[in-house]
N, C-alpha and C positions, 0 to 999 in steps of 0.2 A: 850648080843650082842652090842658091843662094837664100837658107832658112832665114822663117820672118823671125822678128824679133819680139821678146816676151814680153807684155802689159799687162796692166789691169790684173781681170780675172781669167787674166788666158791672151792667148794668140784667136786672130781672126780664124775660120775654121777653115783646113786643108782643102785646095783643088777638090772637086768634087763630094765635099761633106756633105753640103745640102742637097741632096738630090736624097736622102735619107730624115724626114721631117725630125724633131727634139717628139723622144717618146715613143716613135714608132718603133714597132716589135722587131727583134733581129730572127736569125733561125731559132726557133723553137728550140729549147732547151740549152742552149749555150748562156753564160754568164760574160762571157767574152768573145769579141769576134775583132779580129783585126782585118781589114781588104785593102787589100793594095798599097801597104802602106811604104813609103816614104820616109826619108829620113839623110841629112846633110849635117855636117862640121866645114862651115864656111861656103866653099868652094867646091868641096867634095862629098858626093854623093857616098853615105853608108848603107843605107836602105833600096832595098828597089821592087814593088809591089812585092811588099812582102803580106802572105795569106796565109791566115789560120783562124781555129776557133779553140771553145776552150771549154765543155761542157761542164753542168751543174754538178758540182760535189767528185770532177775529177779532175785530176793530174794531167796534164802537160810537162815535155820534158825537153830543151829546146837546148840546142845542142849544137857544138858546131869547134874547128879551131880558133885559134888566137884572132881578132880582127875581121872574124864572121861579119858581127855585127847583133851579137846575142844581148848584150847590156843595152845596145842604141835600141834594139826593140822592147828594154825593160824600162826605160826612162823615157820614151815616147808614149807608151803605155800609162804612167804616173805623172806624167805631165810635164818630166825634167827637162826633156830635149822636143823641140816644138814638130810636128810632124810636117813635112814640106810636099807629101800627096798622101789621097786616099784617108781611110776612116778607123778610130778606133770606137767600136760600140759595145758598152756595160750593161750590162741589166735593160735592155732594151735601146737606151738610150745613146745618141751619140756627144761623146766627150773626146771628140779630139779636139785637140792644142786648147782645151782647159788648163784651169792653173794644176799645180801640185796639189797645191790646199783644199781647193774644190773634188779635186780626184780623189784625197783622200776622205774626204769626209764623207764622202760615197759609197763605202766601204771597200777600197782596196788598199790593200797595205805594201811596203816597201820595205824585206829583209835584204840588207846587204852587207859586205866581209867585213863594213864599216861599222856593223854591232848596232845600229841606232836605240842608242840608248844615251841618255843625260850624265854623261859620268859624272857630274858632282853632287846628282843626288842620289840618297840612300836606293835601294832596293823597292822598298816599300811605298818612298817617295815617285818611282817611276811607272808603278803602277796604279797610286793611285789619282795621277792627275788622270791618264784616258778614261780610266772606271767611273768618274768621278762626273768627268765631263760626258760619257754616253752613256751612262746608266743610272744617273744621280747619286748624292750624295746619300742616301738611304740605304743603295743597293751595295756603296763597298767595301762591307766588312765581309760580306757573301762572296763577293767575285775577289776579293784577299783571299779567303779560306780555298776558293776551288783552285787558285793559282797555285797558294801552298801546298795542297794535297796534290798535284800533280807534279810538282816541280817542290818536294820536301826540303830541297838544298837552297832554292831561296829563301823558306823558311829560315833556315838558318841564319840568311845572312841578310835577313829584312834592313837591319839598322846601320849595311856596310851601305860604303858608295860605289856607287856602280862602275865608277873609273877601277875599283882597286878588282873586282872581280875577276879570272880568268876568263880569256876569248870565248869559253863554253859558255860560262855560268851567263857571261854579256848575249851569246847568243839563245840561252834556254828565256834571261828576262824578254829578249823580245816573243819571242814567240810566246809564253804565257800571256802574253797583254793580249794579241793575237786570236789564244786559246779561247779565252773568257768571251775577250767582247765579240764571236765567233762571225767575227768578217769576212764578208761573199766571197773575197778573192785575195789571196795571197799571193803576190809576185816574191819570190824569191834568189837573188840574185847572187850566185858564189856562194852562200851562206856559211860551209866550210871550210873555206879557204886561209889555209893556215893552221886549221886546228890539229891535235891529235889521232891517228884511228881510230883508237877508241874513244875520244870529245866526238867523231862524228857519225858514231854511232850512235849517241844519244840524242845530235841532232836529228839524225832520221829519226829513231826512235820519236821523238817530239813532233815532228813533222807529220806520221803519220797517227798521232792523234790529232792533229790539226785537220785532217784529212777526212781522220775518220767520225768528226765532230759536222764534217757536210762542208767543208772549207773547200773551195777551188784551189789550185795551185797550179803555178807560173813557174819550173824549176830550171834554174841554171847554173848549172855546177860541173866543177869539174872533173868529180867522182864519177863519171857518166853510167856506170855500171850500179849506182845507189840509187841515181835517177829516175832511172832506167826499171827500175823493181819495187819503183812507188810509181811511175807513170801508167796511164792506159795508153796514153801516144805519144809520139814522137814526133818534132818538128826539128831539121837537121838542117842549117843555113850555112851556105859558105858565100864566102866575094858577098852579104850582103842579097841574096837573094834565097826561096828554099828549093832545096834539092830533091827533099822528103818529107810527105806531110801524112801519117799514116800509123796503124798499130806499128808497135812494140814487138813483139814475135816477128813480121815479116821482114823487120831490119835489121836482126841481129848479125845476121851471118856478112852482110856488105857496110858494115854502119861505117867502120875504117874510110874503105872508100868513099863513101857521098860525105865526109867530115874535108877528105882531102880532095874534094872533087873532083874526082873517076869516075862516080856513076850512071847510068844512063840516062838518069833524070835532068845531068847539070844542063841548065840551056848557059848561052853563052852568056857575059856579063863584064861588063867594066869593072874594074879591084876597088875596094873600099878606099877611105880616106887612107893615109900616109898614116901610120901609128893611132888610129882613131879608136876610141874606148868601143869593145866590143869584143 
């Protein structure tokens, strides 16, 4: 199945997306619903009827083996990869195949292992730009004060170029923006990748602050146990399909089998694209 090409404000809605009119409410209490989602890289299908939901103020861990489709789900939700079928519903509105810019403006932040900062700008400039745009010029001093109070190390390095920060400090800078702006949903895609264990602890402490402030999280993480400690629910992907969707407690004893495709719930499926992201 060939993925449609991106253009303008986003590609046309995926097949079946028109069944839910713009603005129509999805399941009550969900900030995000993914329904029967499909995606492809060229002729290779990567996702098959992926369905799950994230409650308001809750965290969902999306786990699976390498190549299972986790990062592909994140990229479809945030508009970086087009859906070939199904729907993405955010805060009651169908955002399927909207542009990444439009989706970000609606309140979905995407934080990745790429560190998500402007390397040539200072720490403070990385904060001032989004704060001024979202809150207005007069609110910037208060927002900066909150960011530095929550992340004192950023205050110490406010005049330093973001590109010279450590990997962990760059993650903290990205999280500071999210925390102060109170964005409704953050997609966390391998944010702790390549970090030392002590820095991973700091990243998860910051994610806990974000969650406690009321932001919902979709967590894709190589440190599965850390993600499960924070999550209210876990979704297991195997070969682009959902193998499990439910409570963390119910899956702990068989998570390895599900990830490897040995669970009883596993449907037959074609494999993902060779070497496809996710």
